[in-house]
N, C-alpha and C positions, 0 to 999 in steps of 0.2 A: 820258806814254809816247806814242809816235808813233802816229799814226792811218794805219793801211791801207785800200788798196782792196779787198784780198782778205785773207782770213785767212790764218794760217800754221800747217798741221796737219804734224805730224811722226808718219810712220807708218815702221814698222820702224827709228826714228831717223834717217830723212831726210826731207827736205823741200826744194822750191824756194819761195822766198820773194819777194815783190813788191816787192823795192827791191834795190839793187845797191852792193857795197861797192867801195872805190877798190881794195882790194888784200885777199890772203888774211889772215885775222886769227884770234885766238881769241877765244870769247865765253863766255858763262856762262847755263844754264838754271837759274833759280831754281824751284824744284820747291814744290809746295803738296800738301796732304790726304794720300791715301793713298799717292802717288807718292814724296812726302816722306819718309812712315815707313818705307818698303821701301827707298828708294836716298841717303836724306840729304838736304839742303836744296840742293845746286847739284851741277850736272852740267857738265863742259866740253864746249864745242861748236866746232866748226870752220866757218868760213864762208869760201866761194870764190867769187868772181864768176863768171857765166855768162850773158854775151850779155844784160846790162840786168837779170837776176836774182841771185838769190844762193841758192848750193847750202849746206844746214845740214846738219851730221853730228852725231848724239850717240850714245854706247853706251848704249843700254837695257837694264837686265838682263833675262836671260831669265826669270826669277820676278818681273819687275813686275807688278802685279795689272793684270788687263783692263780695259778701259773707256778713256773720252775725260778726259784730266784737263787743268787749266788750268796753265800755267807762263808764267814771261818770258824773253824773250831779253833779255840785255845784252849788248849792243856797243859798240864804241867810238864809234859814232855815235848811239845812244840806245837805247830799251829799247822792246820789242815784244811784245804778247801773243801766246801760244802755246798750241795745242791738243796734246797729247801722245796720241796714237791707239795703245793697246797691245792688239794682238788677243790673244784667247785661245789660248792653247798647252798641249796636251794630251800630255805626253810623260813615260813612263816609263822608266828604265834598271835593267836586270838586271846583277848581277855575279854570277858570271863570266856574260858573254853568251854563251858556247861552252863545252860541257862534254864531258867524255869518259866513258862509263861503260863497265862490263864484268859481263856477266850471261847467263842462258839464257832463251830464249823460255819465257812463263809464271813469270817470278819479277819479283820487284819489287827495286828498287834504289833508294836513298836518298842525297840530295845536298842542302847548304847554300847557300841564296842571298841577298844583299841586293839588296832592292829601293827605288831611290830616285826621288821625284817631282822631274824636271826641268824640268816644266812651271811655269803659273801660276795653276793652279786643283786643288782637291783632286779625286782620283781615287782610286776603288776599286779596293782589290787584286785581282787576277785571281784565281779559284780554281785557274785552272792551263788545259790545253789539249791537243790532240791534233797528231800529227804522224804522216805513212806514213814507215814505213822501209824505203828501199832500198838494197839492196846499194852498196857504192863501186865495183866492179867489173863493175855491173850492164848498164850500156850497151856497156861493151867484150866482156864476155860474151854478148850479145844478139847483137851483130854476127858474133862468132867462131861463133855458132852457124847463123846465116845463112848465112854464106860457106862452112862445113862440110857444110850440108846437101845430099842427093841431089836436092833438089827442083829443078825445071826453071822451072816456071810462076812468074813473078814474085809472083804472090799467093800461092804457096804458100811460095817465100822469105821472102815479106813476114812472111806467118804465122810461120814459125821465129823470125824476128826478135822479136815480139809475144810468143811463147810463152817466150822467153828474156828478155823484161823481165818477165813475169808470175813467172817462177821467181826473179828476182831482187828479188819485193817481200816483205817479211816480214809487214806489217799495219800497225796504227795503233798507234803506243805512245802511252798517256795520260801525263799529269803532273798531279798532284795537289798544291796549295800549301797549307801551313797555318801559322798562326802563333799567337804569344800573344797579339799585339795585334790589337784589333779597330778597325771604321772605316775610313775613308777616309784616304788617304794625302796630308798637306799638302804644299804646295809648300815645295822643298828638304829635307823628310823623309824617313829612309830608315826600313827594316823589314828585319829577320831572318827569311827565311822556309824554312820545309823543304820539300823536293820529293821527290814519291815517283814514279818511274817504273815503269809498269806495262808489260813488255815480252811483245808480244802471241804466242801460237801462232802456226805460220806458217800461211797461208793456201792454200799449196800444199804439197803433200807431195814436191815435187820441188826445192823451195827447200833448198840447200845448207847445212849446220848445223854445220859445223866449226868446231873451237875456234880462235880467231883471224881468223875472218871478220869483215868490218867493214861495217856499215851506217850511215847519217846521216839525217837528218830536219830539218827547219826547223818548230818548234812557234809558232804565230802566234796570240797573243793580243791583248785590246784594249791598244792604245798600245805594244806592244814584241813583240819575238819572240826566241825561243831557239833556239840551233843545237844541237843533240845529236849525239854519234856511240858507236854502241854497239859493242864490240868481244865476240863472243861468247866465253864462256869453255867448259873443256872439259866434256862431259856428267858428272855424278856417277855 
């Protein structure tokens, strides 16, 4: 195996090696340990000369276990020791990532989801989250109220705009997840979830609650977010 003055470390599948190949060529990364178990014994690598150095590129799977892994780079000119540095990747994906529901303030609506771990470490399943519901026409309505106001003073006109925004805010909608399965979600694993949305009663008595009015929110949770759109149904 060739000796190097500087070590080769691949980070996010990229590295600059302290040697130069004569022309672009294909190489092979021979993997070992946990990386071999996760991705197989070999990976293709691309070598491109760069001003006395060589740019190395290899595709490291996003679910590869984090840590520093030893490997061997095989080229047309020889073999070189390589360290593959895989960072921790915490990422969950929920499907659907955007959902439309219909209901009235003070009621609950259920929906089904699939949660997948797209990272490389086990992650807990969120219990749920909250998001503020704003009318989809809220900003336009607030501007309309300000322009139509009889107020002359700038602060009074601005106050009408703020009041319009307040009337377009319904409140905090809460989402709660439940699942038959318990425990953390391993990399590459998916789980079915049942979600329950609690539609809030309006904070402002002046908020328009006519059938068909639309609200929206983004519910942020650890490592993911969900966009929810609410259409008000007719009162019973």
